[in-house]
Every structure is written in structure tokens, then in C-alpha cells.
N, C-alpha and C positions, 0 to 999 in steps of 0.2 A: 082979566089979565091975559095978554097973549102968551102963548106957550114959549118957554125959553128955548132958543136954538141950541141944538146939541153941539157943543164945542168939541171938535175933533182935531186933535193935534197929532194923530197917529200914535196914540199911546200903545205901543207895540212891545215886542220882545227885544228890540234892538236899541242899542245906545247910540245917541247922536255923536258922530265922530268925524274928524277931518279926514277926507279921503281924496284920492286923485280922480280926475275925470276919466271914467271908463264905463261904458254901457254894456251890461251883460244880458239883460232880459230879452233883448231883441234878437238874440241868436242863441239857440240851444247849444250849438257847438262851442261858443265862447264860455258857457257855464261848464261844459265838459273839460275844456282846456284849463279852466281855473282849478278844477278838481285835481288834475294832474300836477299843477304847480303846487297845490297844497301838500300833496304826497311828497314831492321832492323837498319842499321846505321843511316838513316835519322830520324827514330822514336826516337832514343836515343838523337840525336842532338836536336830535337824538345823539348824533355823533359828538356834537359840541358838548352836550350835557354829560356824556360819558367821560369825555376828556377832562372837563373841568370839575366833575363830581359836584354839581350844584344841587343841594338838598331840596331847595324850595320848588324845583320843577320836576323832581323825580316822580312824584305821585300823579302829576298832571299829564305828562307827555304820553305815557302808555295808553291812556284813554283816548287822547287825540289821534294817536297812531292807529288805534283800533278802528276809529271812525273812518279812516281813509286807507283801509286795507287793500292789498293787491287783488283780493277776491272780488271787489266791487268793480263793476263795469260802468263807468259814468256815461258812456255813449248809449248803452242800453237803457240806463235810468232816464236819460233825456227824452226817450220816446214817450214817457208819461209826463204830461205837463204838471201834475201835482208833485211828482217826485222832483222835477226840475225846480219848482217853486220852493219846496222844503229845503232842498240842497243849497239853493242860493242863499236863503235866510240863515241856514246853519253855517255856511262858509263865512258869511258876514260876521256872525257872532264870534266864530272861532278866530278869525283874523284880528278882530278888535281885541279879544282876550290875549292873543299872542303878543301883540304890540304893547299892551298895557302891563301884562303880568309875566310873560316868559322872556321876551327879548331883553328887558332891562337886567334880568338876573344872569345873563350869559356873557357879561362883560369880561369874564376871566379867560375865555377861550378866544384870544385875539386872532388866531390863525383862521378862524371861521367867519370873521366879521364881513369880509368882502363877499364871500360866497352867500352869506345870509342876506346881505343887502341886495345882491343880484337876484336872489330867488324870491324875495318878498313881493307878492303880486299886489296889484291895486285892490283896495277893499271895495266890495260892492256898496254902492250908495243906498241909502234908505229908499230913494226914488226907484232904484232897481227892483227892490222887493215889493214896493207898492205897485209898480207897473206889472210885475209878474202876477200879483193878485188880481189886477185889472184884467189881465189876460184870461184868468180863470173865470172871472165874471162874464167876459165876452163869450166864452165857451158855453157858460150856463144860459146866456140869453139866446144864442143862435141854435144850440142843440137841445134846448128846453130841459136842462138838467137840474135836479134838486141838489142841495148841498151834500146829501148822503150819497149821491152818485159820484161825488168828486173826492172829498177828503173828510177825515174826522178831526184833524188837527188844524191849528191856526185859523179856525173859523171866525173868531172875533176880529182878527186883523183884516181878513177878506171882507167882512161885513163893514168895517170902518171905511175901507177903500170904496166899496159900493155906495155907502152913504155920502161920501165926499163927491162922488160922481153923480149924485142925485138919482141913483137907481135904488129907490127906497124899498121896493118889493124884494129885490135880491138881498139888500142889506138886512131886512127883517128876517128872511129865511136863514141867512147865515147866523144872525144873532140867536134865533130860536134853536138852531142846531147846536150852537155853543152852550146855550142854557141847558138843553136836554142832557148834555154830557159834562156838566159842571161837577167837579170833585173838589175835595179839600186841597188838592195839589195844584189846582188851576191858578194861572196868573191873573185871571179876570174874576172880578167879584160878581155875586148875584145882583147887587145893587146897580153896578155898571150895565149889566146886561138888561135888566128891567128898564132902566132909563133909555137905553138904546132901542129896545123893542117898542116902547111907548112912542118915542119920537119918530121912528121909522113908520109905524102904523099911522101916526097923525099926518105926516107929510104925504103918505100914499093916499090918504083920505078915508082910511078905515077906522072911524072914530070908536066904534064899539070895541075893537081890539086895543086901541090906544087907552081907552078907559079901563079895560080889564088889567092891563099891565101897570097902569098908574095905581090902580087899587092894590095890586100885589106889592107894589113899591111902598105904598102907605102902610100895608100890613107889616112890612119889615120894620118900619120905624113910624109908629103912629104920631110921634111928636114932630114930624117933619111938616111944618106949616107950608113950605113952598110946594111940596107935592100935593098937599090938601087943596091949596088954591088952584093948582094946575088941574086937578081932578074935577073940581067944581066947574071950572071953565069948559072943560071937555064935555061935561054932561049937558051943557047948553047948546052944543053943536049937533048937527045931524048930517051923516053921510057914511055909507058903509059898503064900499066895494070889497070884493073877496080878495084879501091880501095873500092867502095861502095858495091860490090857483094861478099858475103862470099864464101870462098873456098868450092867447092863441093866434093873435094877429101877427102876420109875418110879411116882410117884403118878398118879392120874387127871388131876390138874392139869398135871403135866409132859407126860404123854402127849398131852393135847389141845393144849398149846402147840406141840408138834412137828407138829401137823396129823394125828396118828394117830387119826382118828375112826372109830368102829365102823361097819361097813357097814350094820348094821341102823338106826343113827341116821341115816345119810345117806339110806337108802331112805325112812325116815319123813319126813325133811325134804323130799324131792322130792315127796311127796304133799301138802304144805301149799300154801296158796293165796296169790295176790297179787290186789290190787284197788285201785281208786280209792276213797278214803274222804272223807266229809264230816264226820267226827267226830260222827256221830249226828245229822246235819242242822244243823250250825252254819252260820248265815248267811254267815259270812266264808269258808267253804270250799265253798259251793254252786257258785260259778263257778270256783273254783280248787281242786279236790279234791287231796288229798295221795296219793302213791303208797305204799301200805301192803303190806308183805310179812310173812307169818307165818314167823318163824324157828323157833318151837317152840310146841307146844300145851299142855303141862303141865309147868311153869307157862307161861302165855301170854307169849311174848316176840315183840314186833313191831318190825320195822325200817321206818322212814319214810325214803324217798329224797328227796334234793334239798330238804330243809327249811331249809337255811341257805345263803346265797350266799357266793362267794369274797370279795366285798367285806366282808360282815359278819364273816367269819372274820378277815380282816386287821385290821378295826377292833378286834375282841375281843383279838387278839394284841397290837396296839400299846398298848391300854389296860392290858393285864396285865403286859407285860414288866418295867416298872420296879417293879412291886408284888409280884412273885413271891417266895415264901419257902417253906421246907421244909414239905411236906405232913405232916399229923399223922394219927394214928389215935385214935379215942376222943376224949377231951376233953383236948387240949393235949399229947399224947404223940407224940414222934418215934421212929420205929422203922425198922429195916433191912428190914422186910417191905414197906415202901412207899417207893420211890425216885422222888420227883418233887417239883416245886415248884408251888405253886398260889396262887390268890387268889379271895376272894369279891368279886364286882364290885358296885359301887354302881349304882343305877338311872341310866340315861341313855337317849337316844332309841333307840339300837340294842338295848341290853339289854331295854328295855321291849317293843320289837317282838318280840324272840325269846321273851320270857316269854309274851306274848299268843298267839303262835303255838303254844307248848307247851300253853297252857290250851285253845285251840281244838281241838287234835288229841286231847288226852287227855280232855277234858271235865271236868277237875278245876279247882278254884279256886286262883288265884294272887294273891288280892286283898290279903293281908296277910302279915306275918312269921310269923303263927301257922299259915298254910296252906301256905307254901312257903319254903324257904331261898333265899338269893340265888344267882344264877348263879355257878357255881364252875368256873374255868378252870384247867387243869393242863398242864404240860409235863414230860415224863419225862426222866430222866437217863441216864447210861451204863449200859446193861443195865437200864434203868428198868422197874419192875414194881410191882404191888400184889398180894401173895399172897392166897389164898382168904380171903374175908370176907363178912359180911352187911352190907348198908347200914342195916338196922334195928339200933338200939343199945340196945333195952330202955329207951327214954326214955318220959316221960309223954306227950309229943306225938311219936309215932313217925313215921319216914319210911315212908309208906304205899306210895310208888312212886318209881321212878328213871327219869329221862329223860336218856340218855347221848348226847351229840352228838359225832361224830367230826369234828375240825377239820383233819385231815390223813390222807393215805394213809400206810401203813407197808409198806415193801418186804418185810421178813421179820420175823416175830414181832409182838408187840404185840396179839395177839388178846384179845378178852373171852371167857373160857371159863366154863362152868357145869359143874363136875366131877360134881355129883350126877346130872345128866341126860345128860352126854356131849356137850354142844353147844359149838362154837367159832364165834365171830362175828369176822370180819375187819374191821379199820377201813376204812371207805369214806368219803372226804372228802365232807362235805355231808349225810351220812345220820345217823340217830339210832336208837337202840334203846330200847324202853320195856318195863318189866315192873312188876308189883306185888310188893312185898316181903312184904306181909301177906295172909293169907286174909281173906275178908269178915267172919269172926268175930273178927278182930283179932289172931290168933295168927301167929307168924312162919312163913312158907313156907320150910321147910328146903331145898327144891329150888333156892332162889334164891342159894345159896352161889355166889360168882363170883370171878373174879380177872382182873387185867390181866397178860398174859404179858410177859416181858422183851423189850425191843425189840432185835432182833439187827441190823437194818439199817433206818435211817430216823429220822425225827424225829416223835415222837408228841405231838399236841395234842388234848385233849378238853375238853368243857364238860359239867358235870353240873348237872341241876336236880332237887333232891330235894324231893318233894311230901309234905307232912305230913298227919296225920290230921285236925287241927282244920280245920273249914270244909268238909269233904267229906261230911258226913252226908247231904246230899240229892243229892250227885253220885255217891257210891258207898255206898249204904245198907248198914248192918251186917247181919249174919246171926247168928241164934242157933244155927244148926246147926254141929256140930263137924266137918262134912264140907266146909264152904265157907270 
């Protein structure tokens, strides 16, 4: 008899509930904003409850208020992806509880109804929590982390998400971690975990492990004929890869993300130069030259230091926060290979100054929509990343160059890596990196394949300025040579 498929309907800690369309997991700042809205909402609930003297909510509200105290700093918590994942799940639970049990009991204080309706935020969807768990799994894959390196709670839910994504080894490790910490207060049963462990091991191909946990399951209930048949079937099969040891094979992208840079690359980088640059004699840079560091020579990748101030960064963030939406790839496509939220900013005083600075440094034209795209600000989500890609899209008016501004430091992860040449660039707040996506003859430079590594610890903000071909004919003359 073939082994029964593990039916996974995300039997988690969250109630299925009708919610508005709003995505939180792809931007850690959106989760922090939700935390602030929760605090405001609960304060109004408390005022309403005091005015109406509703007995049924008196014992509940203090505990909720304590969970969202002023002493907590949500932006600091968002630097840890596990804390962000837990907080997102907690706020989903709390908002559902509020709508089902608290809000209906406050009908007596009519003067607060409009304020309560205005402050009630969109409830995070179950898909948000699942996607946040998927982000943790991605961190586990790329940075080779075991569950104990990440979290002690919610391990079963993360395991279910990994199982649904056919990542059976990671699912097994999460289930095993959950079993090791099972208590009488756990929401998951030993039987559920043994089932999950056996199925995960089977799908991974480690039959001896699947047999062991099936036997443990039968020991729990010797009368379970279905498990007995399953165990006998497994005993007739043979295959035993090691399910407890994480895969050591990696792509160049994953290797660079972990900071495993080839020594020859490091030696070559150490020989590259730094200097003060006037952008080829630009009058605006003559008395305030920029600090230029060559990160790589082929393709030429240059980092400019201190080209944007902390005040300008905060202005860009404040303008962007309310406008952020899920980042896309290509033309209007949302994909799991890119986990962030972003916005193209309209021109204002600060944006115009930054655009002019980029034009001065690069020597390229920013004078019209045909010569450059609008400044594009991004905030990354839980395990947020952008897998290997080219910025040039085979358009008629192609992205000739990229100017990438780092608006934050990132403690661990979040590097910009170029897998074809083995280069990894760490985010450095206030700096920017620049490279050409096309050769002078107009063909794509294949060595510019790059990626944004998953953020393991920190909150990553960047701003992109993509410079287009049109309008650059006298700034960067074309070449007829197939070597340029």
C-alpha cells in the first residue's frame, strides 16, 4: 500500500477569518507600522471601556495593553526575522479576538464608534504568516541554519510550511525540534508530530528514519491498523540518505551570501583603488569631491561613500512608508523571488537634489522620463531578498546603468552579490554602488547578473536609480566594436 499523503491544511494557531487585502510579510516596516496601529486602537478601546464600564472586557484589555506597551520598540524588533514572524502571528490573533469578542461588547460608547472604525487596521492574512515562515525557511537554506539557531516557538507551523513547499529535510528538522520541546501545554500532539516526521523522512528518501517514527507511532497506539500497514510497506523499501545533515551543495549566489568569497577575489579587490572624484570635472563637485572606491574592475563596479545624509534618508522613508506596495519583476508580475515592498517617488525638493547628485557623479543625463526612471525606494520583508537577475529587461529604451543607494546598515545578510564574478558588496548606510548593465555596443553585460541576499538580521532599505539609454548618446557614446 502506498504511503498516505500528509494532508496539510495549515492546522496552525490562527483562525480562518475574513480579512481585507493587505500584505505585511514583504516589508518589515509595514509590520512595525501595524504594531503602532494596534497600540493606538487599544488605547481607544480602553477609553471606551472606561466610559461605558463594560464588565466583560475589563479583564481582557489590560493584558492586551501590556502586550503593546510603550516600552517595546517595534522597529528594533523588526531587525530580527523571528521576532517579526512571531509579532505578525500575535497581531493576527489579537485582531481577530478583538473583532470577535471585544468590539461587539462596546456598543454602549457610541461617541467612540467612528474613532474605533477608523483605527481598526487590516487583519494580516493567514498567507502573510505562512509567507513569513517561508522567509525563515529561506534563511535556513541559504545560511545553513538549524531550527535551534532560529526559534523555539511555532516550529510546527514553520515545518508545515516547509512541507507544503516540498522542502522535506527542513520540514523534518522543524518537526523534530518541535517534538523535542513538546509539553502538556503544547497545541500540537505527539501523534501529529510523529506522523509529520515519518512522512517528511519518507519523501526525503530516508526510509530508516521514516520506519523509526512509524514504529514510534504504532507504539503509541498498537491498535492502529493503518499505521501497521504503512510500517510494513516501508520495511520493504530501501534508501537512506542522511536527513539530519544539511545539504552542503550551494549555488554561487548562496555561497556569496554566506560571505564565502574566494581568496583570489579578495586579493584582487585589495589591489583596487580609492580616490576623490569630481565626476570628470563637474563644477558642482570641484569643491566637494565624492569619495569613490572601486569594488571591481570587470565589470566596473564603483562605490561612492557619504553621498546621502541621514536627514535625506529619513525624508525618503517618511515619504515612502504610506505608499509601499509589493515589488514586481518584469512588467506587473509579483514573484516569490523578490520579497520586498517599494514605490517610485514623485519629484520633490529632496528627490530632485538626490537625482542631480547622481547625474553629477555618473555624468549621465537625468533630464527626462526617457533618460532615467523615477527614484525607486524599497524595504525588504522577513528573509527579504531578490534572487539573481539582470536590471536590463530587453526593452526598447534599456536600463543602461544602475545607481543603488543603501539607506540602512544590515547586521547580517542583505549583501548585493554578483555571482558571475564572485563579488559581494555589504550594505553601508549613506553609500551607493554604480555599474553599467550594457556594454558600449548596447549588448547586455552578462557579468552584471546580481542579487540581493536574504536579510538575516536587520532592516534593509535601498533606493534605486535606473538610468536609461535615451539621452545618453553624448554622455556615453556607443561603440561598434563587439569587444566593448
